N, C-alpha and C positions, 0 to 999 in steps of 0.2 A: 502856754508855758513861756516862761522868760528864757533869754538866751543863756547859755552855759556860762557860769560864773557871774551872772547878773545879780544885783543886790536887792531887786524887786521881788516881793512875794506876789504870787498869783493864786486867786481864789478859784477853787474848782468845787463841783459837786461830786463828792467822792464815789458814790455808788454808781452814778451815770458814767463816770470816767472809767472805773473798773470793770463795768459791764462790757464796754466796748474793748478794753483790753483783754479781758478774758475771752470775749467771743473771737477776737483775732487770733489769740494764742491756741485756743481749743480748735478753731478752724484750720490752723496749720496742720494739726494732727489728723483731723477728720476729713477735711476737704482736699489737702495737699497743697503745694506751694503756689499753684496757680490761681485757684478759686479763693484761696484765703486773702488774696490781695485784690480780688475783684470787688469793687465797692457795691456794684448793683447786686451781686450775688449775696454779699454779706448783709446788705439791707434787707433782702428777702428773708434770709435766714433769721436775722435778728427780729424782724417783724413776726415771723413765724413762731418763734420762741415765745414771744409776748402773747400772741394769740393761743398758743398751746395752753399756757397757764390760765389764760383767761377762760378758755372752754372748760378746763379741768376744774377750776373753781366753781364755775357755774353748774356744772354737771353734778358735783359733790353735793349740792344743796337738795338735789332730786331723790325720791326713793329709789331704792336699789334696782327694782324691777323696771323702772322707767328710764334709766340712765342711757340705755342704748338709743332710745328715741330722743332724749334730750340732747344727746351729743350731736344730733343732725340740726336741732332747732334753735339752740341757744345763741345769744349774740356772739359774733366773731367765728362761729362754726363755719360759715361760708368763706370768711377771710382766710381761715386755716386751711381749708381745702384748695383755695386758689394759691396759697404758698406752696403746697405740695406740688401742684401742677407746674408752677413757676420753677421750683427745684428740679423737677423731672427733666424740663427742657435743657437746663444747664448740665445736668449729670449725663443725659444722653449723649450730648455733644462731647463730653470729657471722655466718656467710655468708648465711643466710636472713634475718637482721635487716638486713644491708647490701643485699640485693637489694630488699627492701621500701622501704628508704630512697631508692634510686635512682629517677630518672624512667624511666618505661617505655621511652621511646625510647633510653635509655642502656644497657639491660640487655644488648643483644647487641653492644655495641661494647667495645673495649678501651681506649678513651679516655673522659674525662668525670670526674666527680666520684668519685674512688676514694680509699680510706684508704690511706695511703703505708706499708705495712708488708709483711712477707714473705709473710704469708698471702695478701694480695691479688695480690701479684706472681705467686705460683703459681697462684691462681685464674684470673687473666687468661691466664697461659701455658697452662692447661690447656684452653682453648677451642678450641685448634688440635689437640688429640687426646683419645682417650677419657678421661673424668674418672673418677677413683677417689679418694674422700675418705680411704680407708684408706692408700693410697699417698701421698697428700698429708702425711698425718700422719707416716708413716714418714720421709719426706724431711725434714720439718721438725723432728722429734726428733733425727734423725741429725746434721743441720747445727748444730742448737742445742747437742747434746752436745759437738761438736767446738770451737765457738766458746767455750762456757762454760769447758771444760777449758783451753784455751789461755789465755783471759784470766784465769781464777783463778790459774793457775800463775805467769804473768808478773808479775800484781799482788803475789802472795805473795813472789816473788823481789825485786821492787823494794822492797817493804817491809823484807824482811830485809836488803837492801843499805843502805838509808836508816838503819836502826837500827844497822847495823854501822859504817857510816861517815858519822856525823852531820856532818861538815865540809861535806858537799854541800848540806845542808838550806838554809842562808842563800842562797847564790848561786841556787839553783833557786827559792826564793820570791822574790827580788828580780827574777829574769827573768820570771816570769808577772805580778807586780805591775806591772812596767813595761809589759807588753802590754796589761793591762786598762785602763791610763791612756790609751792610744791611742784615736783616734776609732773604729776598727772593732772594738775589744774583742776577744773571744775567738770566732773563728769557725773553720770548718773550713780556710779558706785561712791564716789567721794562725797557726794552731797549728804549720805548718812552720816558723815563725821561732823556736819554742822549741828552739833548737839545743842548749842545755845538758841540757835534760830529755830530749830525743831521744838525745843521746849517753850520758847516764846509763843509760836503758833499754836502749840498744843494748849497752853493756858488760855490763849485768846478763844480758841475753840470751845474749851470747856466753860468758860464765862459767858460765852454767846453761842450755844448750840443752835443747830439749823433748825431743828423741830422740837415740838412739844414732847413727842414720843418717838421711839425707835423700835425696831424688830417688830412690827405689826404682824399679828398671826390670827388666823381664824380658828376657833376651836372647833374640831370636827366631832369630838366625843366628850361627854362630861369628864372632867379632871377634878379630882379631890386633892387639894393642897395640904401640906402637913399642918397648917394652921386650922384646918378644918373647913374652910372655905371651899365650895364647889363651883367650878367654872362650868356653865352649861353649854351644850353644843350651839354652834352658830353665833357664839359671842366673839367679837373682835377685841383682841387685847394688845397692849403695847408697854413697853417700860418707859417711864417718865424720865426723860433725860435731865431736865432741871432739877429734879429732887436728887438724882444720883450725884450730881456735881456739887450740890449744896449741902450735902450730909456731913456735918462735922465729925461723925464717927468714922467716915472714910478717910477724909483728909482734914487736918487741923486748920482752922481759920480759911475756909474754902472761898470766902468771897473776897479775900485779899489778893490783889493781883501780884503774885510773885512769878514774874516771867521766867526764872530759871529754876523752878521748883522740880520740874521733870528732868531737867539736866543734872540736878544734884542727886535725885533718886537713881538715875542711870549710872552713877559712880559708885553705888553701893555694892553691886555684884555683877558678875558676867551675865546672869539671867536678866538683871534689870535693864540691860542694854536694849533689849527687844521689847520688854513689857511697857516701857514708857515712851516708846517713839510716837510720833504724830500719827501714823495710820493703825497703830495697835489697837486691839479689842481686849478689854478686861471685863470680868464680871461687874466691876463697878463703873464701867463706862463703855456702853455699847451703842453709841451713835452710829458707827459703821456697821452695825449687826454683829453676829456671832455665828461661829461655826460654818457650816456648808454654805450658807447663803450670805456670808458677809460681803460687803460692797467690793466688787472686783476692780473698780476704778480709783480706790483710795490712794494706791501707790502712785498712780499718774498724777492725780490731783495734787499729792504732796510735793512731788517734783516740780510741778508747775508753779505752785505757791512759792516754794523756795527760791526758785529762778527769779520769779517776779519781785519778791522781796528783796533779793540781792541787788537786782537792778535799781529798785527804788532806793535802797540805803546807799548804794554806791553814787547815784547821780543826783539825789535830791535831799533837801531838808524839808521836814514837815513840822507843822504846828496847828493847834486848834484855831479856827476862825473866831470862836467865841469862848476863850478859856474860862471865863467866869461861870459859864454853864456847865463846865466839865465835859465829860465824854458824852457824845450824843447818844440818846436813848434808843433801845430797839423797839420794834413794834410787832404785832402778831396778825397774820392773815390766815384764817382757818386754823391749821395746826403747824404753820411755818413761822419761824422768827426771823424778821428782816432787820438789817441795820437801818438807821434812819436815812431814807432815800433822798431827803432834801438838804441833809447836812452838808456843810461846806468846810473844807480845810484849806490851809494856806501851804503852797509848795514853792520851793525855790531851787533852782539848779545850782549844785555845788561847783566851786571853782576847782 
């Protein structure tokens, strides 16, 4: 990066940069303030996340009955297991240090002076069942992999869209500048009032959904639909996200990037305030799921995205490295849409 206030533009590979940023931010929540700054530990977990998806995509190509075997023999399976063991070494040291720091009378309780991070939450929850440090590492790495992937993807898409449609930069900056001048400042509650930023991210999400389908379900018994079509048992079904967001009967001119479309819709009624927020689920858009099994981490990710975008807008100018080519194109791997991992953007610190 150039120095603050510098006139020079710096070329960065957006997806790679945002993956590291997302990993550090998510790491603060999941690993705590110590491990999230430990470069060796972050290297282990970042490589573990890459191995996790490498194994997952490789196993998905095998027949269902053979996947348990495939998970042990596909390339990167050994590397993933080594990452679990390396994480276990770090976590055991962290947990032992915390136990020494707690008062003796608090060690058997689930309340008291605890570090507020995911490691501690899982440690407390494990007191009600047989404890396995390796299993805790598996859960932690798997959840971190999902959170980092989604956050990095949506940050990359948001940056591509800001660089492609720079007319949104000024009103977005004015919105959070106005919030910072208020007595409460920037808090988790006040971030819901960043309606224009929420709308911009919402439109970016709908134009660039994370996956081909959402709400995957296995049919356990035959279901006859109102159209007369019967879904047989053991069929896997999903709702096709791209078709939902591109349907002109649901939204007029759906392929046009109107970054404030959902901000305008939220002004129509009190109920609309909740229907069109970024993490909301509606029958016409179920990327986060619907009902009982809706994604529980979507609120956390929304706040992380908003904080990251505010920091980006406040400190940097963006522009496309190759404006003549337009916005970088997305790619597909199995059933996941990815932003262009090789695309570069130009960034410059604001004065």
